C-alpha positions in Angstrom: 134.8 -133.2 -108.2 131.2 -134.2 -109.2 128.9 -130.8 -109.1 126.2 -131.4 -106.1 122.7 -131.2 -108.0 121.9 -127.3 -106.6 125.1 -126.1 -108.8 124.0 -128.5 -111.4 120.4 -127.1 -111.8 121.9 -123.2 -111.4 125.0 -124.5 -113.6 127.4 -123.0 -111.6 131.1 -124.8 -110.7 130.6 -126.7 -107.3 133.4 -126.6 -105.1 134.5 -128.7 -102.1 132.9 -126.2 -99.4 129.8 -126.2 -101.1 127.4 -125.6 -98.4 124.3 -127.2 -100.2 126.5 -130.3 -101.3 125.1 -132.5 -98.1 121.7 -131.7 -99.1 121.8 -132.1 -103.1 123.9 -135.1 -103.8 125.0 -135.2 -107.4 122.2 -138.0 -108.2 119.4 -136.3 -107.0 118.5 -135.0 -110.3 118.4 -138.7 -111.5 115.7 -139.4 -108.7 113.5 -136.7 -109.6 114.3 -134.1 -106.8 114.7 -131.2 -109.0 111.4 -132.4 -110.8 109.2 -128.9 -110.5 111.9 -126.5 -111.7 112.1 -128.5 -115.0 108.1 -128.3 -115.8 109.0 -124.8 -115.1 111.3 -124.5 -118.1 109.4 -127.0 -119.9 106.5 -124.5 -118.9 107.4 -121.2 -118.4 103.7 -120.3 -117.3 102.2 -122.9 -115.6 105.1 -124.8 -114.4 103.9 -127.8 -113.0 100.5 -127.3 -111.8 99.3 -129.0 -114.6 101.0 -132.3 -113.0 98.9 -130.9 -109.8 95.7 -130.8 -111.3 96.1 -134.2 -113.0 97.0 -135.6 -110.1 94.1 -134.0 -107.8 91.9 -135.1 -110.4 93.3 -138.6 -110.9 92.8 -138.8 -106.5 89.0 -137.8 -107.2 88.3 -140.3 -109.7 89.9 -143.3 -107.5 88.1 -142.0 -104.3 84.9 -141.9 -106.5 85.7 -145.8 -107.4 86.3 -146.7 -103.8 82.8 -145.1 -103.1 81.4 -147.3 -106.1 83.2 -150.6 -104.5 82.1 -150.2 -101.2 78.2 -149.6 -102.4 78.8 -152.7 -104.2 80.2 -154.6 -101.7 77.3 -153.7 -99.1 75.1 -154.8 -102.0 76.7 -157.9 -101.9 77.0 -158.6 -98.8 73.5 -157.9 -98.3 72.4 -160.1 -100.7 74.3 -163.1 -99.6 72.5 -162.6 -96.1 68.8 -162.4 -97.7 69.9 -165.8 -99.6 71.5 -167.0 -96.1 67.7 -166.4 -94.9 65.7 -167.6 -97.9 67.9 -171.1 -97.6 67.3 -171.4 -93.6 71.1 -171.7 -92.7 71.4 -168.0 -91.6 72.1 -168.9 -87.9 74.7 -171.6 -88.8 76.3 -170.1 -91.8 76.6 -166.3 -89.5 78.8 -168.4 -86.8 81.2 -169.2 -89.7 81.7 -166.0 -91.6 82.1 -162.8 -90.0 82.3 -159.4 -91.8 84.8 -157.5 -91.0 84.0 -154.4 -89.2 86.2 -152.2 -90.3 85.5 -152.7 -94.2 83.0 -150.3 -94.6 
């Protein structure tokens, strides 16, 4: 019998009566289920906190980029509307193109 992922991580012999086997199939280690204990082994002091901080920073950076792009989009829409007013086609084009209300 192949050891369940839990027994493999704890370096125990897995028996057929193992109560953890249904919850930790042997291939779970390959899927990254036990990534946090692996991080603790690689960095005993901080463990996975370095990864958590990195991911939080990545989220903050992406949210910042999204905010910048939303401002750019708002500015472009304003310029487009002003251009239509200058050209005098605002009434005709506004019927053809409607901004999605949930985009901003």
